[in-house]
VOPAGU-2260 file (C-alpha; in pm, 1 decimal, decimal comma):
REM VOPAGU-2260
SITE   aa  ch    i         X         Y         Z
SITE  MET   A    0   -5528,7   12090,6   24514,1
SITE  ASP   A    1   -5817,1   12168,2   24742,9
SITE  GLY   A    2   -5722,7   12343,3   25064,5
SITE  TYR   A    3   -5416,4   12513,6   24923,1
SITE  GLU   A    4   -5592,5   12808,0   24761,9
SITE  GLN   A    5   -5486,5   13065,0   25019,9
SITE  MET   A    6   -5127,1   12942,1   25019,6
SITE  ILE   A    7   -5105,9   12957,0   24640,5
SITE  LEU   A    8   -5271,9   13297,7   24615,2
SITE  LEU   A    9   -5040,8   13440,1   24880,6
SITE  GLY   A   10   -4733,2   13311,9   24698,0
SITE  ILE   A   11   -4852,4   13440,0   24360,8
SITE  GLY   A   12   -4951,0   13776,3   24504,2
SITE  LEU   A   13   -4622,4   13842,0   24685,0
SITE  GLY   A   14   -4407,2   13708,4   24400,9
SITE  THR   A   15   -4587,1   13924,3   24144,5
SITE  LEU   A   16   -4568,8   14228,2   24371,9
SITE  VAL   A   17   -4192,5   14187,6   24407,8
SITE  ARG   A   18   -4154,2   14166,1   24030,4
SITE  MET   A   19   -4365,4   14479,8   23988,0
SITE  ILE   A   20   -4150,4   14666,5   24240,2
SITE  GLU   A   21   -3841,0   14568,0   24041,4
SITE  LEU   A   22   -3993,0   14720,5   23726,1
SITE  ARG   A   23   -3839,5   15058,9   23786,6
SITE  ILE   A   24   -3795,2   15302,3   23498,6
SITE  ASP   A   25   -3480,1   15509,0   23539,7
SITE  TYR   A   26   -3276,5   15731,4   23307,5
SITE  ARG   A   27   -3233,5   15439,3   23067,0
SITE  GLN   A   28   -3612,1   15433,1   23008,6
SITE  TYR   A   29   -3606,9   15056,8   22987,1
SITE  PRO   A   30   -3833,0   14867,2   23011,9
SITE  GLY   A   31   -4061,8   15109,5   22836,3
SITE  TYR   A   32   -4404,2   15203,9   22962,3
SITE  PRO   A   33   -4667,7   15072,7   22910,3
SITE  HIS   A   34   -4579,3   14785,6   22674,8
SITE  GLY   A   35   -4264,7   14676,2   22856,0
SITE  TYR   A   36   -4454,4   14684,6   23185,5
SITE  VAL   A   37   -4726,6   14457,7   23048,4
SITE  VAL   A   38   -4478,6   14203,7   22912,4
SITE  HIS   A   39   -4260,8   14179,1   23221,9
SITE  SER   A   40   -4550,2   14198,9   23469,5
SITE  THR   A   41   -4716,7   13905,5   23294,8
SITE  LEU   A   42   -4396,0   13704,0   23295,7
SITE  GLY   A   43   -4346,9   13786,6   23662,8
SITE  PHE   A   44   -4697,9   13660,6   23738,9
SITE  ILE   A   45   -4626,5   13334,6   23556,4
SITE  ALA   A   46   -4297,3   13292,1   23743,3
SITE  ALA   A   47   -4468,1   13355,5   24077,4
SITE  ALA   A   48   -4744,8   13108,8   23992,6
SITE  LEU   A   49   -4491,7   12837,4   23914,4
SITE  GLY   A   50   -4305,5   12899,5   24238,9
SITE  ALA   A   51   -4626,1   12898,6   24442,1
SITE  LEU   A   52   -4739,2   12562,9   24301,7
SITE  VAL   A   53   -4428,5   12365,6   24402,0
SITE  ILE   A   54   -4510,8   12301,1   24769,9
SITE  PRO   A   55   -4878,2   12207,2   24707,0
SITE  ALA   A   56   -4765,2   11973,6   24427,8
SITE  LEU   A   57   -4512,3   11803,8   24655,6
SITE  LEU   A   58   -4764,7   11771,5   24937,8
SITE  GLU   A   59   -5005,2   11602,6   24696,0
SITE  GLU   A   60   -4718,8   11382,6   24571,2
SITE  ASN   A   61   -4777,3   11515,8   24222,2
SITE  TYR   A   62   -4412,9   11501,6   24121,1
SITE  VAL   A   63   -4491,5   11535,2   23751,9
SITE  ALA   A   64   -4620,6   11886,7   23814,8
SITE  VAL   A   65   -4288,6   11985,5   23970,0
SITE  THR   A   66   -4103,1   11901,0   23648,2
SITE  ILE   A   67   -4270,2   12202,1   23489,0
SITE  LEU   A   68   -4002,5   12410,7   23665,2
SITE  GLY   A   69   -3752,0   12278,9   23414,5
SITE  ALA   A   70   -3964,5   12406,4   23128,5
SITE  ALA   A   71   -4005,3   12737,0   23310,5
SITE  ALA   A   72   -3629,5   12778,3   23338,1
SITE  GLN   A   73   -3603,7   12730,6   22963,1
SITE  GLN   A   74   -3869,2   12995,7   22906,3
SITE  PHE   A   75   -3684,0   13243,2   23125,4
SITE  GLN   A   76   -3369,9   13181,1   22923,0
SITE  ASN   A   77   -3578,4   13265,9   22617,4
SITE  ILE   A   78   -3667,3   13595,6   22787,3
SITE  ARG   A   79   -3297,5   13670,8   22808,6
SITE  THR   A   80   -3260,5   13594,4   22439,1
SITE  MET   A   81   -3561,3   13812,0   22356,5
SITE  GLU   A   82   -3421,1   14110,3   22547,5
SITE  ARG   A   83   -3078,2   14064,7   22393,0
SITE  ASP   A   84   -3218,3   14048,2   22039,9
SITE  PHE   A   85   -3441,8   14350,8   22094,6
SITE  LEU   A   86   -3166,3   14571,5   22233,7
SITE  THR   A   87   -2926,6   14458,5   21963,7
SITE  GLU   A   88   -3178,9   14551,8   21695,3
SITE  ILE   A   89   -3223,3   14906,7   21826,7
SITE  GLU   A   90   -2850,5   14956,0   21893,8
SITE  THR   A   91   -2811,9   15127,9   21557,3
SITE  THR   A   92   -3052,3   15401,8   21671,3
SITE  GLU   A   93   -2828,3   15502,6   21964,4
SITE  LEU   A   94   -2599,3   15799,8   21907,3
SITE  VAL   A   95   -2369,9   15653,1   22172,1
SITE  PRO   A   96   -2418,4   15273,1   22161,9
SITE  ARG   A   97   -2450,2   15063,0   22475,6
SITE  GLY   A   98   -2213,7   14796,2   22349,9
SITE  ILE   A   99   -2257,9   14419,5   22340,2
SITE  ALA   A  100   -2145,8   14367,0   22700,7
SITE  TYR   A  101   -2399,8   14617,6   22838,0
SITE  ILE   A  102   -2678,8   14457,8   22634,9
SITE  GLU   A  103   -2591,1   14112,5   22766,7
SITE  ASN   A  104   -2585,8   14249,4   23121,3
SITE  ILE   A  105   -2934,5   14400,5   23085,6
SITE  ALA   A  106   -3071,5   14078,2   22934,4
SITE  LYS   A  107   -2927,1   13872,2   23220,3
SITE  VAL   A  108   -3084,5   14102,8   23479,7
SITE  PHE   A  109   -3430,9   14060,4   23327,6
SITE  GLU   A  110   -3393,3   13683,2   23332,6
SITE  ALA   A  111   -3276,0   13684,7   23694,4
SITE  ARG   A  112   -3567,4   13897,4   23813,9
SITE  ASN   A  113   -3813,5   13629,6   23704,5
SITE  TYR   A  114   -3625,9   13381,1   23921,7
SITE  LEU   A  115   -3656,9   13636,9   24201,9
SITE  ALA   A  116   -4035,7   13630,6   24165,8
SITE  MET   A  117   -4037,1   13249,9   24154,8
SITE  MET   A  118   -3818,4   13205,6   24463,6
SITE  THR   A  119   -4015,2   13464,6   24657,0
SITE  ALA   A  120   -4340,4   13280,0   24585,4
SITE  PHE   A  121   -4178,9   12944,0   24670,0
SITE  PHE   A  122   -4048,9   13052,0   25011,2
SITE  THR   A  123   -4373,1   13235,5   25084,1
SITE  THR   A  124   -4564,1   12908,3   25051,8
SITE  ILE   A  125   -4307,1   12733,1   25273,9
SITE  GLY   A  126   -4353,3   12999,7   25539,8
SITE  TYR   A  127   -4729,9   12970,1   25510,5
SITE  TYR   A  128   -4720,8   12589,3   25544,2
SITE  PHE   A  129   -4493,5   12571,8   25848,4
SITE  LEU   A  130   -4610,9   12890,9   26017,3
SITE  ASN   A  131   -4919,4   13083,8   25906,3
SITE  LEU   A  132   -5027,2   13362,9   25672,5
SITE  ILE   A  133   -4822,7   13626,3   25855,3
SITE  GLY   A  134   -4528,0   13389,0   25865,1
SITE  GLY   A  135   -4555,6   13337,7   25492,2
SITE  LEU   A  136   -4550,0   13711,5   25431,3
SITE  ILE   A  137   -4246,6   13755,9   25654,9
SITE  VAL   A  138   -4050,7   13466,4   25500,9
SITE  GLY   A  139   -4141,0   13577,0   25147,6
SITE  GLY   A  140   -4051,0   13938,6   25219,7
SITE  LEU   A  141   -3716,2   13843,3   25373,2
SITE  THR   A  142   -3642,6   13616,8   25075,3
SITE  ALA   A  143   -3714,6   13897,4   24831,0
SITE  TYR   A  144   -3503,6   14142,9   25031,9
SITE  PHE   A  145   -3209,2   13904,0   25060,0
SITE  LEU   A  146   -3211,1   13808,4   24690,6
SITE  ASP   A  147   -3249,4   14172,4   24586,6
SITE  LYS   A  148   -2942,1   14265,8   24792,0
SITE  ILE   A  149   -2743,2   13983,8   24632,6
SITE  MET   A  150   -2840,4   14106,1   24286,4
SITE  VAL   A  151   -2729,1   14466,4   24347,9
SITE  GLN   A  152   -2447,8   14552,3   24108,1
SITE  LYS   A  153   -2138,6   14745,7   24204,7
SITE  THR   A  154   -2075,1   15073,5   24027,1
SITE  VAL   A  155   -1765,0   15239,9   23888,1
SITE  GLY   A  156   -1755,6   15460,8   24197,3
SITE  ASN   A  157   -1704,6   15150,6   24413,2
SITE  ILE   A  158   -1385,9   15044,3   24236,4
SITE  ALA   A  159   -1228,7   15369,9   24115,9
SITE  ASN   A  160   -1156,8   15728,8   24213,1
SITE  ILE   A  161   -1309,6   15976,1   23969,1
SITE  ARG   A  162   -1197,5   16330,9   23911,2
SITE  VAL   A  163   -1221,5   16605,2   23652,0
SITE  ALA   A  164    -910,8   16649,9   23435,1
SITE  ASP   A  165    -820,7   16938,6   23206,6
SITE  LEU   A  166    -828,7   16882,7   22832,1
SITE  GLU   A  167    -494,4   16922,9   22658,8
SITE  PHE   A  168    -455,6   17046,6   22301,7
SITE  SER   A  169    -130,6   16947,4   22132,8
SITE  GLY   A  170      20,5   16904,4   21788,7
SITE  PRO   A  171     135,7   17165,6   21536,4
SITE  THR   A  172    -213,9   17310,5   21507,9
SITE  GLY   A  173    -338,1   17215,7   21854,5
SITE  SER   A  174    -586,2   16972,4   21701,2
SITE  ASN   A  175    -491,3   16669,7   21915,8
SITE  ILE   A  176    -720,1   16645,5   22218,1
SITE  GLY   A  177    -581,8   16458,3   22516,3
SITE  VAL   A  178    -596,0   16415,7   22891,8
SITE  GLU   A  179    -284,0   16388,7   23109,6
SITE  GLY   A  180     -62,1   16297,1   22816,7
SITE  VAL   A  181    -301,3   16044,8   22657,7
SITE  VAL   A  182    -410,6   16160,3   22312,0
SITE  MET   A  183    -781,9   16087,4   22268,3
SITE  MET   A  184    -859,9   16215,5   21918,7
SITE  ASN   A  185    -759,8   16449,9   21639,8
SITE  VAL   A  186   -1010,9   16716,9   21540,7
SITE  GLY   A  187    -981,3   16861,2   21192,2
SITE  LEU   A  188   -1252,5   17127,2   21188,8
SITE  LYS   A  189   -1176,5   17458,6   21355,0
SITE  GLU   A  190   -1539,4   17494,2   21471,0
SITE  ALA   A  191   -1529,4   17154,2   21641,4
SITE  LEU   A  192   -1200,1   17235,3   21809,1
SITE  GLU   A  193   -1347,0   17555,4   21948,0
SITE  GLN   A  194   -1641,9   17361,0   22086,6
SITE  TRP   A  195   -1408,5   17121,0   22265,1
SITE  LYS   A  196   -1213,2   17411,4   22414,1
SITE  LYS   A  197   -1530,6   17586,4   22520,2
SITE  ALA   A  198   -1750,0   17304,9   22654,3
SITE  GLY   A  199   -1543,9   16984,1   22655,1
SITE  ILE   A  200   -1497,6   16799,8   22984,7
SITE  GLY   A  201   -1226,2   16548,7   23067,9
SITE  ILE   A  202   -1263,6   16278,7   23332,3
SITE  ALA   A  203    -991,8   16062,7   23489,4
SITE  ILE   A  204   -1098,0   15725,6   23632,6
SITE  GLU   A  205    -826,6   15580,8   23854,6
SITE  PRO   A  206    -869,6   15213,8   23958,8
SITE  LYS   A  207    -827,5   15138,0   24329,2
SITE  ASP   A  208    -653,2   14802,9   24275,8
SITE  ASP   A  209    -545,4   14559,6   24007,6
SITE  ASP   A  210    -890,2   14395,6   23995,2
SITE  ALA   A  211   -1043,2   14733,8   23915,8
SITE  ARG   A  212    -769,3   14804,8   23664,0
SITE  ALA   A  213    -845,0   14485,4   23472,0
SITE  THR   A  214   -1219,4   14554,6   23486,4
SITE  LEU   A  215   -1191,1   14911,1   23358,3
SITE  ALA   A  216    -960,4   14798,4   23079,6
SITE  ASN   A  217   -1248,5   14598,1   22933,5
SITE  ILE   A  218   -1379,4   14765,4   22618,1
SITE  GLY   A  219   -1740,3   14684,4   22703,5
SITE  GLN   A  220   -1709,7   14846,9   23046,3
SITE  ARG   A  221   -1560,8   15163,6   22901,0
SITE  GLN   A  222   -1834,6   15180,2   22637,5
SITE  ALA   A  223   -2096,1   15142,2   22910,4
SITE  ILE   A  224   -1946,5   15439,0   23098,2
SITE  VAL   A  225   -1955,6   15661,4   22790,8
SITE  HIS   A  226   -2311,6   15552,3   22708,4
SITE  ASP   A  227   -2442,4   15615,7   23059,1
SITE  VAL   A  228   -2288,3   15962,2   23081,7
SITE  ALA   A  229   -2428,4   16058,0   22741,1
SITE  ASN   A  230   -2766,1   15914,0   22837,7
SITE  GLN   A  231   -2788,2   16106,6   23164,3
SITE  LEU   A  232   -2641,3   16442,8   23064,4
SITE  GLY   A  233   -2696,9   16441,2   22689,7
SITE  VAL   A  234   -2425,7   16485,9   22430,9
SITE  LYS   A  235   -2372,6   16735,5   22150,5
SITE  LEU   A  236   -2366,8   16476,4   21876,2
SITE  ASP   A  237   -2560,8   16384,7   21565,2
SITE  ILE   A  238   -2531,6   16148,4   21273,1
SITE  GLY   A  239   -2213,3   16214,9   21080,8
SITE  VAL   A  240   -2071,5   16458,5   21337,5
SITE  VAL   A  241   -1780,2   16240,0   21441,7
SITE  ASP   A  242   -1569,6   16525,2   21581,3
SITE  TYR   A  243   -1796,9   16544,8   21885,8
SITE  THR   A  244   -1797,3   16172,3   21963,7
SITE  PRO   A  245   -1731,7   16104,5   22335,5
SITE  LEU   A  246   -1447,2   15861,1   22395,9
SITE  ALA   A  247   -1286,1   15659,5   22675,7
SITE  ARG   A  248    -920,8   15563,5   22638,3
SITE  LEU   A  249    -683,3   15362,5   22854,5
SITE  ASN   A  250    -343,9   15474,3   22980,3
SITE  LEU   A  251    -143,9   15155,5   22929,9
SITE  ASP   A  252     115,0   15250,1   23190,8
SITE  THR   A  253    -109,0   15347,7   23482,2
SITE  GLY   A  254    -433,6   15166,7   23401,3
SITE  ARG   A  255    -629,3   15489,6   23434,0
SITE  VAL   A  256    -921,4   15546,3   23200,6
SITE  TYR   A  257    -971,6   15892,3   23052,5
SITE  MET   A  258   -1297,6   16011,2   22903,8
SITE  ILE   A  259   -1380,0   16322,2   22703,1
SITE  ILE   A  260   -1728,8   16446,9   22624,4
SITE  ILE   A  261   -1919,3   16761,0   22529,3
SITE  PRO   A  262   -2236,9   16718,7   22736,4
SITE  ILE   A  263   -2552,4   16917,3   22680,3
SITE  GLU   A  264   -2550,0   16984,0   23054,5
SITE  PRO   A  265   -2186,9   17099,3   23111,8
SITE  ASP   A  266   -2175,8   17040,3   23486,9
SITE  GLU   A  267   -1848,2   16874,5   23589,4
SITE  GLU   A  268   -1980,0   16738,7   23918,8
SITE  CYS   A  269   -2278,4   16584,2   23745,0
SITE  VAL   A  270   -2049,4   16420,1   23489,7
SITE  LYS   A  271   -1848,1   16271,7   23776,0
SITE  GLN   A  272   -2167,7   16142,5   23936,0
SITE  ALA   A  273   -2284,3   15987,8   23608,9
SITE  VAL   A  274   -1952,9   15806,4   23569,0
SITE  SER   A  275   -1961,8   15692,9   23931,1
SITE  SER   A  276   -2313,4   15546,9   23900,3
SITE  THR   A  277   -2238,2   15337,4   23590,7
SITE  PRO   A  278   -2286,0   14969,3   23681,1
SITE  ILE   A  279   -1997,3   14725,1   23669,9
SITE  LEU   A  280   -2089,4   14471,9   23403,2
SITE  GLU   A  281   -2069,4   14107,9   23503,8
SITE  GLU   A  282   -1917,9   14026,9   23166,4
SITE  ALA   A  283   -1641,4   14283,7   23222,8
SITE  ARG   A  284   -1558,2   14209,9   23584,5
SITE  ARG   A  285   -1210,5   14064,4   23638,6
SITE  ARG   A  286   -1035,3   13938,4   23955,0
SITE  PRO   A  287    -668,1   13880,0   23877,2
SITE  LEU   A  288    -583,2   13926,8   24246,4
SITE  GLN   A  289    -776,5   13607,8   24324,5
SITE  SER   A  290    -520,6   13404,3   24130,1
SITE  LYS   A  291    -181,9   13303,6   24269,9
SITE  ALA   A  292       6,7   13454,9   23977,9
SITE  GLY   A  293    -194,6   13778,2   23977,1
SITE  SER   A  294    -159,1   13825,3   24353,9
SITE  ALA   A  295     216,3   13760,9   24342,2
SITE  ALA   A  296     262,7   14000,7   24050,4
SITE  ALA   A  297      71,1   14274,1   24234,8
SITE  ASP   A  298     305,4   14244,8   24530,7
């Protein structure tokens, strides 16, 4: 493909750069550094290379080369499987597990980001062909920006109101821990009960509409909230110490979700922020209001 070197290199370069920018390590520490960076940077480079080769292949009427995109899509699906299997294997090492739904969500994101690199490279070469080098950079940059905005996930704070709620201790011995009438757990040890009274924090998550109510009722979504809060603020928990396990329970009458936790950093506002920033899992998202029956029932 003589004469297309600059076009191809521009597409590969911008596509790989976009994938590198998306490799951000946050509080989840995933992907890990440096091994995770090497793996996903290499895959991003391959995805960008495939996207950059499409236009030159079509211009040369080499249609067989374009069929390699089908094989690439299969490989990216294998990436999703690889991430899912890896996270599932290490799930037993988490004091507060992510949950199957959260794992599937993470795996899907890593697959999608390779398509982001591929599409960025593809549209960069289109811009280069019809415009020039600067045009290719602009078209590729706008493509990456637009796709990145589409891929942004909503958070719990977008669909629910979050507030701190007092822990309630009921029962003959005061060993039932609850929030606003919802019993969360029974604590048998006096020492554990004292810890809950001293440092325990209760959170009420009130859905803004029936769509949010159905989403928050999902077990995977609630587990993701508990995991993210424990991951960001720490949790006083160890193997076999079940009395300190953070929990999220549903009020069946109101649809509110209540969470209790003893964080290492006992700052109520920070706990609220951690809950608010938890992503809404695609696998947990529900839209009953989009159906005729659900909309009529809500009225």
